[in-house]
N, CA and C atoms as a LAMMPS dump frame, in Angstrom:
ITEM: TIMESTEP
0
ITEM: NUMBER OF ATOMS
240
ITEM: BOX BOUNDS ff ff ff
-5.0000000000000000e+02 5.0000000000000000e+02
-5.0000000000000000e+02 5.0000000000000000e+02
-5.0000000000000000e+02 5.0000000000000000e+02
ITEM: ATOMS id mol type element x y z
1 1 1 N -114.5 -320.947 -194.735
2 1 2 C -114.84 -322.178 -194.005
3 1 3 C -115.011 -323.482 -194.602
4 2 1 N -114.348 -324.686 -194.694
5 2 2 C -114.657 -325.635 -195.836
6 2 3 C -115.882 -326.365 -195.467
7 3 1 N -117.053 -326.309 -196.55
8 3 2 C -118.201 -326.984 -196.578
9 3 3 C -119.4 -326.132 -196.332
10 4 1 N -118.911 -324.669 -195.876
11 4 2 C -119.939 -324.035 -195.657
12 4 3 C -120.315 -323.193 -196.978
13 5 1 N -122.071 -323.335 -197.15
14 5 2 C -122.195 -322.451 -198.217
15 5 3 C -123.037 -320.962 -197.991
16 6 1 N -122.196 -320.034 -198.912
17 6 2 C -122.698 -318.795 -198.813
18 6 3 C -123.272 -318.197 -200.3
19 7 1 N -123.965 -317.079 -200.158
20 7 2 C -124.564 -316.317 -201.082
21 7 3 C -123.434 -315.248 -201.611
22 8 1 N -122.996 -314.723 -200.377
23 8 2 C -122.372 -313.443 -200.87
24 8 3 C -121.502 -312.978 -199.668
25 9 1 N -120.258 -312.112 -200.294
26 9 2 C -119.35 -311.456 -199.073
27 9 3 C -119.862 -310.087 -199.032
28 10 1 N -119.987 -309.885 -197.595
29 10 2 C -120.298 -308.529 -197.402
30 10 3 C -119.225 -307.826 -197.349
31 11 1 N -117.987 -308.377 -196.756
32 11 2 C -116.76 -307.653 -196.642
33 11 3 C -115.837 -308.702 -196.242
34 12 1 N -114.555 -308.831 -196.416
35 12 2 C -113.633 -309.949 -196.039
36 12 3 C -113.819 -310.014 -194.651
37 13 1 N -114.14 -311.423 -194.355
38 13 2 C -114.64 -312.056 -192.735
39 13 3 C -116.259 -312.018 -192.552
40 14 1 N -117.031 -311.633 -193.425
41 14 2 C -118.344 -311.353 -193.305
42 14 3 C -119.136 -311.985 -194.286
43 15 1 N -119.97 -313.09 -194.181
44 15 2 C -120.545 -313.682 -195.083
45 15 3 C -121.986 -313.813 -194.872
46 16 1 N -122.7 -313.817 -196.061
47 16 2 C -124.351 -313.785 -195.706
48 16 3 C -124.898 -315.372 -196.668
49 17 1 N -125.645 -315.996 -196.123
50 17 2 C -126.471 -317.079 -196.905
51 17 3 C -127.897 -316.646 -196.85
52 18 1 N -128.742 -316.248 -198.008
53 18 2 C -129.881 -316.399 -197.858
54 18 3 C -130.925 -317.367 -198.335
55 19 1 N -130.37 -318.09 -199.445
56 19 2 C -131.018 -319.337 -199.877
57 19 3 C -131.243 -320.24 -198.951
58 20 1 N -132.5 -320.725 -198.73
59 20 2 C -133.108 -321.676 -197.671
60 20 3 C -132.28 -323.089 -198.118
61 21 1 N -132.209 -323.476 -199.172
62 21 2 C -131.563 -324.862 -199.361
63 21 3 C -130.146 -325.017 -198.573
64 22 1 N -129.427 -323.851 -199.124
65 22 2 C -128.161 -323.718 -198.497
66 22 3 C -127.949 -323.69 -197.03
67 23 1 N -128.914 -322.872 -196.593
68 23 2 C -128.845 -322.738 -195.02
69 23 3 C -129.123 -324.15 -194.474
70 24 1 N -130.48 -324.806 -194.988
71 24 2 C -130.469 -326.148 -194.361
72 24 3 C -129.416 -327.043 -194.553
73 25 1 N -128.676 -327.15 -195.45
74 25 2 C -127.554 -327.741 -195.782
75 25 3 C -126.434 -327.42 -194.496
76 26 1 N -126.24 -326.119 -194.282
77 26 2 C -125.198 -325.884 -193.39
78 26 3 C -125.653 -326.103 -192.026
79 27 1 N -126.985 -326.027 -191.69
80 27 2 C -127.423 -326.25 -190.447
81 27 3 C -127.155 -327.918 -190.052
82 28 1 N -127.27 -328.791 -191.346
83 28 2 C -127.02 -330.118 -191.273
84 28 3 C -125.637 -330.626 -191.209
85 29 1 N -124.789 -329.763 -192.049
86 29 2 C -123.268 -330.191 -191.918
87 29 3 C -122.9 -329.971 -190.738
88 30 1 N -123.238 -328.801 -190.039
89 30 2 C -122.501 -328.3 -188.965
90 30 3 C -123.464 -328.71 -187.541
91 31 1 N -124.303 -329.348 -187.567
92 31 2 C -125.263 -329.592 -186.508
93 31 3 C -125.975 -328.465 -185.665
94 32 1 N -126.116 -327.633 -186.266
95 32 2 C -126.765 -326.402 -185.591
96 32 3 C -128.228 -326.583 -185.426
97 33 1 N -128.685 -326.72 -184.435
98 33 2 C -130.163 -327.269 -183.731
99 33 3 C -130.601 -325.853 -183.595
100 34 1 N -131.855 -325.414 -184.225
101 34 2 C -132.331 -324.197 -184.011
102 34 3 C -133.872 -324.498 -183.728
103 35 1 N -134.305 -323.823 -182.688
104 35 2 C -135.922 -324.321 -182.411
105 35 3 C -136.697 -323.306 -182.915
106 36 1 N -137.449 -323.145 -184.069
107 36 2 C -138.486 -322.369 -184.533
108 36 3 C -139.673 -322.496 -183.553
109 37 1 N -140.301 -321.345 -183.187
110 37 2 C -141.329 -321.056 -182.574
111 37 3 C -142.286 -320.038 -183.445
112 38 1 N -143.412 -320.69 -183.679
113 38 2 C -144.661 -319.748 -184.392
114 38 3 C -144.53 -318.168 -184.067
115 39 1 N -144.663 -317.156 -184.787
116 39 2 C -144.881 -316.001 -184.686
117 39 3 C -143.747 -315.144 -183.818
118 40 1 N -142.417 -315.835 -183.935
119 40 2 C -141 -315.47 -183.329
120 40 3 C -140.019 -315.745 -184.332
121 41 1 N -138.752 -314.485 -184.274
122 41 2 C -137.696 -314.844 -185.066
123 41 3 C -136.765 -316.102 -184.044
124 42 1 N -136.47 -317.043 -184.475
125 42 2 C -135.433 -317.934 -183.714
126 42 3 C -134.123 -317.653 -184.187
127 43 1 N -133.434 -317.405 -183.325
128 43 2 C -132.001 -317.316 -183.419
129 43 3 C -130.907 -318.339 -182.73
130 44 1 N -129.646 -318.498 -183.307
131 44 2 C -128.962 -319.381 -182.996
132 44 3 C -127.627 -318.785 -183.378
133 45 1 N -126.546 -318.55 -182.29
134 45 2 C -125.13 -318.299 -182.363
135 45 3 C -124.304 -319.717 -182.234
136 46 1 N -123.562 -320.057 -183.284
137 46 2 C -123.016 -321.034 -183.139
138 46 3 C -121.337 -321.148 -183.558
139 47 1 N -120.307 -321.414 -182.585
140 47 2 C -119.038 -321.132 -182.685
141 47 3 C -118.428 -322.486 -183.463
142 48 1 N -117.422 -322.368 -184.327
143 48 2 C -116.478 -323.368 -184.956
144 48 3 C -115.522 -322.74 -185.247
145 49 1 N -114.358 -323.314 -184.512
146 49 2 C -112.932 -323.367 -184.759
147 49 3 C -112.844 -321.472 -184.406
148 50 1 N -112.634 -320.77 -185.224
149 50 2 C -112.415 -319.337 -185.186
150 50 3 C -113.276 -318.488 -185.906
151 51 1 N -114.559 -319.078 -186.222
152 51 2 C -115.645 -318.438 -186.776
153 51 3 C -116.934 -318.215 -186.074
154 52 1 N -118.105 -317.77 -186.157
155 52 2 C -118.988 -317.869 -185.358
156 52 3 C -120.343 -317.958 -186.632
157 53 1 N -121.303 -318.505 -186.602
158 53 2 C -122.23 -318.896 -187.351
159 53 3 C -123.819 -318.265 -186.817
160 54 1 N -124.234 -317.13 -187.468
161 54 2 C -125.556 -316.78 -186.517
162 54 3 C -126.477 -317.011 -187.71
163 55 1 N -127.707 -317.654 -186.768
164 55 2 C -128.765 -317.989 -187.993
165 55 3 C -130.175 -317.407 -187.314
166 56 1 N -130.606 -316.804 -188.276
167 56 2 C -132.064 -316.287 -188.103
168 56 3 C -133.159 -316.957 -188.783
169 57 1 N -134.151 -317.443 -188.288
170 57 2 C -135.339 -318.022 -189.007
171 57 3 C -136.742 -317.37 -188.421
172 58 1 N -137.212 -316.881 -189.792
173 58 2 C -138.314 -316.392 -189.523
174 58 3 C -139.559 -317.123 -189.673
175 59 1 N -139.622 -318.227 -190.515
176 59 2 C -140.328 -319.204 -191.062
177 59 3 C -139.627 -319.92 -191.816
178 60 1 N -140.308 -320.952 -192.503
179 60 2 C -139.524 -322.126 -193.1
180 60 3 C -139.105 -321.725 -194.655
181 61 1 N -139.691 -320.525 -194.871
182 61 2 C -139.166 -319.948 -196.134
183 61 3 C -138.512 -318.671 -196.123
184 62 1 N -138.154 -318.081 -195.226
185 62 2 C -137.613 -317.072 -194.556
186 62 3 C -136.502 -317.044 -193.494
187 63 1 N -135.136 -317.465 -194.138
188 63 2 C -134.212 -318.007 -193.117
189 63 3 C -132.985 -317.013 -193.538
190 64 1 N -131.913 -316.77 -192.587
191 64 2 C -130.837 -315.878 -193.209
192 64 3 C -129.846 -316.332 -192.069
193 65 1 N -128.356 -316.37 -192.733
194 65 2 C -127.167 -316.869 -192.216
195 65 3 C -125.891 -315.994 -192.305
196 66 1 N -125.317 -315.718 -191.155
197 66 2 C -124.147 -314.864 -191.052
198 66 3 C -122.84 -315.985 -190.905
199 67 1 N -121.97 -315.868 -191.483
200 67 2 C -120.689 -316.223 -191.075
201 67 3 C -119.579 -315.435 -190.784
202 68 1 N -119.025 -315.389 -189.493
203 68 2 C -118.096 -314.422 -189.018
204 68 3 C -116.829 -314.83 -188.79
205 69 1 N -116.112 -314.48 -189.622
206 69 2 C -114.509 -314.726 -189.289
207 69 3 C -113.711 -314.413 -188.779
208 70 1 N -112.618 -314.733 -188.13
209 70 2 C -111.623 -314.183 -187.439
210 70 3 C -110.852 -312.918 -188.034
211 71 1 N -110.953 -313.263 -189.445
212 71 2 C -110.355 -312.069 -190.229
213 71 3 C -111.319 -310.714 -190.235
214 72 1 N -112.458 -310.887 -189.761
215 72 2 C -113.276 -309.694 -189.893
216 72 3 C -112.815 -308.452 -189.25
217 73 1 N -112.693 -307.291 -189.887
218 73 2 C -112.085 -305.839 -189.731
219 73 3 C -113.236 -305.174 -189.249
220 74 1 N -113.428 -304.958 -187.799
221 74 2 C -114.687 -304.503 -187.049
222 74 3 C -114.368 -302.586 -187.377
223 75 1 N -113.081 -302.217 -187.348
224 75 2 C -113.024 -300.863 -187.681
225 75 3 C -113.381 -300.562 -189.316
226 76 1 N -113.256 -301.322 -190.02
227 76 2 C -113.482 -301.19 -191.451
228 76 3 C -115.095 -301.056 -191.513
229 77 1 N -115.543 -301.849 -190.801
230 77 2 C -117.247 -301.976 -190.866
231 77 3 C -117.689 -300.672 -190.1
232 78 1 N -117.013 -300.183 -189.036
233 78 2 C -117.358 -299.085 -188.349
234 78 3 C -117.602 -297.629 -189.109
235 79 1 N -116.509 -297.966 -190.16
236 79 2 C -116.532 -296.7 -191.068
237 79 3 C -117.463 -296.599 -192.245
238 80 1 N -118.051 -297.862 -192.681
239 80 2 C -118.948 -297.668 -193.566
240 80 3 C -120.401 -297.072 -193.377
């Protein structure tokens, strides 16, 4: 997805971002509004075109983001 920052490809259609700076850029660039509540893991699923962006925030230094594309082969994932 154009303009989306990733750290690694888990498999075709499933990507992971773990660097806080990149996740902050993604949330700004794609207008992802996530409410962080103390002592809770905040989650947000955002749909853009044919992809979903799943954001997890534990605290300001521990953030995780997955991009799930339309080309994700679920059957391939189940076999792993």
